C-alpha positions in Angstrom: -32.6 82.1 22.7 -36.1 82.5 21.5 -35.7 84.1 17.9 -33.5 82.7 15.6 -32.8 83.1 12.0 -31.6 81.7 8.8 -32.2 82.4 4.7 -33.8 80.0 1.7 -34.6 81.3 -1.6 -37.6 81.7 -3.7 -37.6 80.7 -6.9 -40.0 82.8 -9.8 -38.8 81.2 -13.1 -35.3 80.9 -13.7 -34.8 83.9 -10.9 -34.3 83.6 -7.4 -34.7 85.5 -4.4 -33.4 85.5 -1.2 -36.0 84.8 1.7 -35.5 85.7 5.2 -36.9 82.6 7.6 -37.0 83.6 11.1 -38.3 82.0 13.7 -39.4 83.3 17.3 -40.8 80.9 20.5 -43.2 83.3 22.4 -45.5 82.7 25.4 -49.4 81.8 23.9 -51.2 78.5 22.6 -48.9 75.9 21.4 -48.4 75.5 17.5 -46.7 76.2 14.5 -48.1 79.6 12.8 -46.6 80.3 9.1 -46.4 83.7 8.2 -45.3 85.6 5.2 -48.2 84.2 2.2 -47.5 81.0 1.9 -49.5 78.8 -0.3 -50.9 75.5 0.3 -47.5 73.5 0.0 -45.5 75.6 2.0 -48.7 75.5 4.9 -48.3 72.0 4.7 -44.5 72.4 6.1 -45.5 72.7 9.8 -46.6 69.4 10.1 -43.7 67.8 7.4 -41.5 69.7 9.8 -43.0 68.5 13.2 -42.8 64.7 11.9 -39.2 64.9 10.6 -38.0 66.6 14.1 -39.4 63.5 16.2 -38.1 61.5 13.7 -34.6 62.7 13.7 -34.6 62.4 17.7 -34.9 66.0 18.6 -37.6 67.3 20.8 -40.2 69.7 19.8 -41.0 73.0 21.1 -44.5 72.7 22.9 -45.0 76.2 22.9 -46.3 78.9 21.0 -43.9 79.2 17.4 -44.1 81.9 14.6 -41.8 81.6 11.7 -42.1 84.7 9.3 -40.4 84.1 5.7 -39.1 88.4 4.6 -40.4 90.1 2.7 -43.9 89.1 3.9 -45.2 90.9 0.7 -43.8 88.2 -1.5 -46.5 85.3 -2.0 -44.6 81.9 -1.9 -44.5 78.5 -2.9 -43.5 74.8 -3.0 -41.5 72.6 0.0 -38.3 74.4 -0.9 -38.5 76.5 2.9 -39.0 72.8 5.1 -35.2 72.6 5.5 -34.9 76.0 6.3 -37.9 76.4 8.9 -36.8 73.2 10.8 -33.5 74.9 11.4 -34.6 77.9 12.3 -37.1 76.0 14.4 -34.5 74.1 16.2 -31.8 77.1 16.6 -34.7 79.4 18.4 -35.3 76.1 20.7 -31.4 76.6 21.7 -31.3 72.9 20.2 -28.3 73.9 17.6 -25.7 76.8 18.1 -27.8 80.1 16.6 -25.0 81.7 15.1 -24.1 78.6 12.8 -26.9 78.7 10.7 -27.1 82.7 10.6 -25.5 83.5 7.7 -26.5 79.8 5.6 -28.6 79.6 2.9 -30.8 76.2 3.9 -33.0 74.5 0.3 -34.7 71.2 0.6 -37.8 69.2 1.3 -38.3 67.4 3.7 -39.4 63.9 4.4 -41.5 62.6 7.4 -38.5 60.3 8.6 -36.4 62.9 8.5 -34.5 62.8 5.1 -33.8 66.1 3.1 -35.4 65.2 -0.4 -33.9 66.0 -3.4 -35.6 69.3 -5.5 -35.9 70.9 -8.3 -34.6 74.4 -9.5 -31.3 74.2 -6.7 -28.7 75.3 -9.7 -30.5 78.8 -10.1 -31.7 78.8 -6.2 -27.8 79.0 -5.7 -26.7 81.1 -8.4 -29.4 83.6 -6.7 -27.4 83.2 -3.5 -24.1 83.4 -4.8 -25.5 86.6 -6.3 -26.8 88.2 -3.3 -23.4 87.9 -1.5 -23.7 84.7 0.4 -21.2 81.7 0.7 -22.4 78.8 1.9 -25.4 76.8 0.9 -26.8 73.8 3.1 -28.9 71.4 0.0 -30.0 67.7 -0.2 -27.6 64.9 -0.6 -28.4 64.4 -4.0 -28.3 68.3 -5.7 -24.9 68.3 -4.0 -23.2 67.8 -7.1 -25.9 70.3 -9.0 -25.0 72.9 -6.3 -21.0 72.6 -6.6 -21.4 73.8 -10.2 -21.4 77.6 -9.0 -17.6 78.8 -8.7 -17.0 80.3 -5.1 -20.2 78.4 -3.0 -18.9 76.6 -0.3 -21.7 73.4 -0.6 -22.5 71.5 2.9 -24.7 68.7 1.8 -26.4 66.1 4.4 -28.9 63.2 3.9 -30.8 63.6 6.9 -32.1 66.7 8.8 -30.0 64.8 12.1 -26.7 64.4 9.8 -27.3 68.8 9.0 -27.7 69.0 13.2 -24.2 67.4 13.5 -23.2 69.4 10.9 -24.2 72.8 12.7 -23.5 71.4 16.3 -19.7 70.4 15.1 -20.2 66.2 15.7 -19.7 63.6 14.2 -21.7 62.8 11.5 -24.3 59.8 12.3 -23.7 56.2 11.0 -26.1 56.8 8.0 -24.4 59.6 7.3 -20.8 57.6 6.9 -21.9 55.2 4.5 -23.8 57.7 2.1 -20.8 60.2 1.9 -20.1 60.6 -1.9 -16.6 60.9 -3.0 -15.8 64.8 -2.6 -16.6 67.2 -5.7 -14.2 68.5 -7.8 -12.7 72.1 -6.5 -13.3 74.0 -10.2 -17.4 74.6 -10.2 -17.2 73.7 -13.8 -15.1 70.8 -13.6 -17.5 68.2 -13.5 -18.4 64.7 -15.3 -19.2 65.9 -19.0 -22.6 64.8 -20.5 -21.5 62.9 -23.9 -22.3 63.2 -27.2 -24.4 60.7 -28.8 -21.9 58.7 -31.0 -24.7 56.7 -33.4 -25.7 59.7 -35.3 -23.5 60.7 -38.1 -23.5 63.1 -41.0 -21.9 60.5 -43.6 -25.1 58.2 -42.6 -26.8 60.7 -45.5 -26.4 59.2 -48.5 -27.1 62.2 -51.4 -28.4 65.9 -50.3 -25.3 67.6 -50.6 -27.4 70.4 -50.8 -29.2 70.0 -47.4 -25.6 69.0 -45.6 -24.1 72.1 -46.6 -27.3 74.1 -45.1 -26.9 72.2 -41.6 -23.6 73.5 -42.3 -24.4 77.2 -42.5 -27.3 76.5 -39.7 -24.3 75.1 -37.1 -21.6 77.6 -38.2 -24.4 80.6 -37.4 -27.1 79.8 -35.6 -30.0 80.1 -38.4 -33.2 78.9 -38.3 -33.4 75.7 -40.9 -36.8 74.6 -43.1 -36.8 71.2 -45.2 -39.5 70.6 -47.3 -40.3 67.2 -49.3 -42.1 63.9 -50.1 -41.4 61.6 -47.1 -38.5 59.2 -46.9 -35.9 61.8 -48.8 -33.5 62.1 -45.3 -35.9 65.3 -43.6 -35.8 64.0 -40.4 -32.6 62.1 -40.6 -30.5 65.8 -41.2 -32.1 67.2 -38.5 -31.0 64.7 -35.9 -27.1 64.8 -37.2 -27.5 68.9 -36.7 -26.4 68.2 -33.2 -23.1 66.8 -34.3 -21.5 69.7 -35.9 -22.1 71.6 -33.2 -19.6 72.4 -30.2 -19.8 72.6 -26.8 -21.5 74.8 -24.8 -19.4 77.6 -23.2 -19.0 77.3 -19.3 -21.4 80.2 -18.8 -23.6 79.1 -21.6 -23.9 75.5 -20.2 -24.6 77.0 -16.9 -27.8 78.8 -18.4 -29.5 75.6 -20.2 -28.3 73.7 -16.8 -30.5 75.7 -14.5 -33.3 76.2 -16.9 -33.2 72.1 -16.7 -32.8 72.4 -13.4 -36.3 74.1 -12.9 -38.3 71.8 -15.2 -37.1 68.4 -13.4 -35.2 67.3 -16.2 -31.7 67.3 -15.6 -30.2 64.0 -15.4 -28.6 63.4 -12.1 -26.2 61.7 -12.9 -24.8 64.4 -14.9 -25.0 67.7 -13.0 -23.7 70.0 -16.1 -25.7 70.0 -19.5 -22.2 70.7 -21.8 -23.9 69.4 -25.2 -26.2 72.0 -27.2 -29.8 70.5 -26.6 -32.1 68.8 -29.0 -36.0 69.1 -28.0 -38.3 67.3 -30.4 -41.9 67.9 -29.1 -44.6 66.0 -30.6 -47.2 67.6 -33.4 -50.0 67.4 -30.6 -48.1 70.1 -28.4 -49.9 72.9 -26.7 -49.1 76.5 -26.7 -48.3 76.7 -23.0 -46.1 73.9 -23.4 -44.1 75.1 -26.4 -43.7 78.9 -24.7 -44.1 77.7 -21.1 -46.8 77.8 -18.4 -48.3 77.5 -15.4 -50.3 78.3 -12.7 -49.7 81.4 -10.4 -46.0 81.1 -9.5 -45.4 78.0 -10.5 -44.4 78.5 -13.8 -42.2 76.0 -16.1 -40.3 76.3 -19.1 -42.1 75.4 -22.2 -39.9 73.8 -25.7 -38.2 76.9 -26.7 -36.7 77.2 -22.9 -35.4 73.2 -23.1 -33.9 74.1 -26.1 -31.7 76.9 -25.3 -28.6 77.2 -26.7 -29.3 74.1 -29.1 -31.9 72.9 -31.2 -35.9 72.8 -31.9 -36.7 70.3 -34.2 -40.6 70.5 -35.5 -40.9 67.4 -37.3 -44.3 67.4 -39.8 -44.7 71.3 -38.7 -48.0 72.0 -40.3 -49.5 69.0 -38.1 -48.7 71.8 -35.1 -52.0 73.6 -34.6 -51.4 77.2 -36.0 -51.9 79.0 -33.0 -48.7 77.0 -31.5 -46.7 77.9 -34.6 -47.1 81.3 -34.4 -46.4 81.8 -30.8 -42.5 81.2 -31.6 -42.0 84.7 -33.5 -41.8 86.3 -30.5 -38.7 84.2 -29.1 -37.1 83.7 -32.4 -36.8 87.9 -32.4 -35.6 88.4 -28.9 -34.5 85.3 -27.5 -36.4 85.3 -23.9 -39.8 83.9 -23.8 -42.0 86.7 -20.6 -45.1 84.7 -19.2 -47.7 87.0 -17.1 -49.5 86.2 -14.5 -51.7 88.0 -12.4 -49.6 86.8 -9.2 -46.3 88.0 -11.7 -44.1 87.5 -14.9 -41.3 85.0 -15.0 -39.2 85.5 -18.0 -37.0 82.1 -19.0 -34.2 82.4 -21.6 -35.5 80.9 -25.2 -32.7 81.8 -28.0 -32.4 78.3 -30.1 -31.9 77.2 -33.7 -35.5 75.6 -35.1 -35.7 73.5 -37.6 -38.9 72.5 -39.8 -39.9 69.9 -41.4 -43.1 69.3 -43.9 -44.6 66.9 -46.3 -45.8 69.2 -49.1 -49.4 67.8 -48.6 -51.6 65.9 -45.7 -51.6 62.6 -47.7 -47.4 62.3 -47.9 -47.5 60.8 -51.5 -44.1 59.4 -52.0 -44.4 61.0 -55.8 -46.1 63.6 -56.9 -48.3 62.5 -59.4 -49.5 59.7 -56.7 -51.0 62.5 -54.4 -54.8 62.3 -54.5 -55.2 66.1 -52.0 -56.7 69.0 -53.9 -54.8 71.8 -54.9 -57.0 73.7 -52.0 -56.3 71.5 -49.9 -52.5 71.4 -50.3 -52.8 74.7 -49.7 -54.3 75.0 -46.7 -51.8 72.8 -45.6 -48.8 74.2 -46.4 -50.5 77.5 -44.8 -50.0 76.0 -41.3 -46.7 77.7 -41.6 -47.6 81.3 -41.3 -45.7 83.7 -44.2 -44.6 85.4 -41.1 -43.1 82.7 -39.1 -41.7 81.6 -42.8 -39.8 85.8 -43.0 -38.1 84.3 -39.9 -36.6 81.2 -41.0 -33.1 82.0 -42.7 -32.5 78.7 -44.7 -35.6 77.0 -47.0 -34.6 74.4 -48.8 -36.9 71.6 -51.0 -35.6 68.0 -51.0 -36.4 65.5 -53.3 -35.3 61.4 -53.1 -31.5 61.1 -53.6 -30.7 59.4 -57.4 -29.2 56.0 -57.8 -26.1 58.4 -59.1 -26.0 60.7 -55.7 -26.5 57.3 -53.3 -23.7 55.8 -55.1 -21.6 58.9 -55.2 -22.2 59.7 -51.6 -21.3 56.2 -50.3 -17.2 57.4 -51.0 -17.4 60.9 -51.1 -20.2 61.7 -47.8 -18.3 64.0 -45.2 -18.4 62.8 -41.1 -20.2 64.9 -38.6 -16.4 65.5 -37.4 -14.5 66.8 -40.3 -17.7 69.2 -41.3 -17.9 69.9 -37.1 -13.9 71.2 -37.6 -14.9 73.6 -40.2 -17.8 74.7 -38.5 -15.2 75.3 -35.2 -12.9 77.6 -37.3 -15.8 79.4 -38.4 -17.1 80.4 -35.2 -13.9 81.3 -33.8 -13.9 83.9 -37.2 -17.0 85.1 -36.3 -16.3 85.2 -32.6 -12.7 87.2 -33.3 -15.2 89.7 -36.0 -17.6 90.2 -32.7 -15.0 90.6 -30.0 -16.1 93.2 -27.7 -19.7 93.1 -28.4 -22.3 90.8 -26.4 -23.1 88.3 -29.8 -21.4 85.2 -30.0 -23.1 84.3 -33.3 -24.2 85.9 -36.9 -27.9 85.2 -36.5 -27.7 87.1 -33.0 -26.8 90.6 -34.8 -29.6 92.9 -34.6 -30.7 94.6 -38.1 -29.4 98.1 -37.1 -26.2 97.6 -36.3 -25.8 94.4 -39.1 -27.0 97.5 -41.7 -24.5 99.9 -39.6 -21.4 97.5 -39.4 -21.3 94.6 -41.3 -22.8 96.3 -44.8 -20.7 94.6 -47.7 -19.3 96.2 -50.5 -21.7 97.5 -53.2 -20.7 95.2 -55.6 -21.6 92.4 -53.7 -24.9 93.5 -52.7 -26.6 93.3 -56.4 -28.4 90.2 -55.9 -29.5 91.2 -53.0 -30.8 94.8 -54.1 -32.7 93.4 -57.6 -34.5 91.5 -55.1 -35.8 94.4 -53.0 -36.3 96.2 -56.1 -38.6 92.9 -57.4 -40.0 93.1 -54.0 -39.0 89.3 -53.6 -37.4 89.9 -50.7 -38.3 91.9 -47.5 -36.2 94.5 -45.2 -36.2 91.3 -42.6 -35.6 89.4 -45.2 -32.7 91.1 -46.3 -30.8 91.1 -42.6 -31.5 87.5 -42.5 -29.1 86.9 -46.2 -27.0 89.6 -45.1 -26.2 87.3 -41.4 -26.0 84.0 -43.8 -23.9 85.5 -46.3 -21.0 86.2 -43.3 -21.6 82.8 -41.8 -20.5 81.4 -45.7 -18.1 83.9 -45.8 -16.6 82.4 -42.7 -17.1 78.6 -43.7 -14.7 79.9 -46.7 -12.5 81.6 -44.7 -13.3 85.1 -46.7 -12.9 89.0 -44.5 -16.3 90.0 -45.8 -19.1 88.5 -48.0 -18.5 88.4 -51.5 -21.2 88.5 -54.2 -20.9 84.5 -54.4 -21.8 84.4 -50.2 -24.4 86.9 -50.9 -25.9 85.2 -54.1 -25.6 81.8 -51.7 -27.2 83.3 -49.2 -30.6 84.3 -51.2 -30.8 81.2 -52.9 -31.1 79.3 -49.6 -33.7 82.1 -48.4 -35.8 81.5 -51.2 -35.8 78.2 -51.6 -34.1 78.7 -55.2 
């Protein structure tokens, strides 16, 4: 046979497209010709494939070989097609049965010695193959645990090209493959090693700041954005780092979604293929706009901090130190829950539904006491204005913290609640929210759109008195009203109320206005 076919996957962001890899051996000048809009890395596959085939003990066809990647009009990048090209070429040369590779989706990079090297983005690639109706996928041995997260997909893994060819020929594996064979993966696609939450952080470590601890609880229960301002040493960072300890584990579909993003970014821990705890991402204040929202050249687009924090927390410490444009770039993902990155060659969409936590000092000198501050009033205003009004308008909870007094520290030594106790209340509140939102696409109060919030979840008129007064005075915007209603529903869920009371709405208004 002079024609053979297999499949691979092309990734654009976290979206994958199945690509047909066809190899034909014809008369002509010997050599491998790759067509289908390959980039430089993919064009170099011809040399990697040739060396890998020779070093695997196979004969390389000394004839004219054409490898086509279909659809031909889709630009393709990277080394993910290496193994698929090698398998299709050897099948066309009748070195392996063509029928054994016709229905496979083959993913992986080849080393010159014939090893199958691990790649980034295996999970979204296998998910794309499953969505396209494929049933069997071949991946490098190091990516097997990640690929097995997709339910219903048969995963074939190999450490070398020689071992893969033995599988396709139905022959015993070579000795080196037997020695590297891992223990079998569990049958359930989601029953893998769980990522353990950090146990060295506990909310009971925070002494004083009772209102801030309450705000953390509200944020964890409803997914509300949070802003802490205050002098250094009052516990802003300490509080923010303990927010993940109050949040429940990710649901199975959310865990796959988060894991796919980190797989594309290459940040997935190799020993923990499934991320089940909400991620906590804290970029440095020198981060650029591209690193915050994502970017890259051509079709090699990488997720940014807002996507790496998807379904978790994005913490910006010393928020006014970030570039003004970087902070304002957060406004669109805060509203839409996703980021669209457009380049000349295409557009990629990354999920970005996260809880934003900001922390800021009141002035650049960061004096512990206001009387010690040496900053001019104009400098203080310029510093705080780095966080724009439209961005602050999207923050649900705002608190101005003060250093804990001696009485608070002594009182909280005995009565400060541990993270486990607060997490139980958060879980109960989330259960109430899910029951109320059953049959809708939303999972938390912070996700309910404004029109639906006002149409279906409006509290009684007598409970809205404080909010109506704030609207009349002009201290509350329409967007702010939506934020207050969402927070009020979360406070009601924490208090086991059927709907927000006047106290719940008053508490939400106080948290939104920093009073």
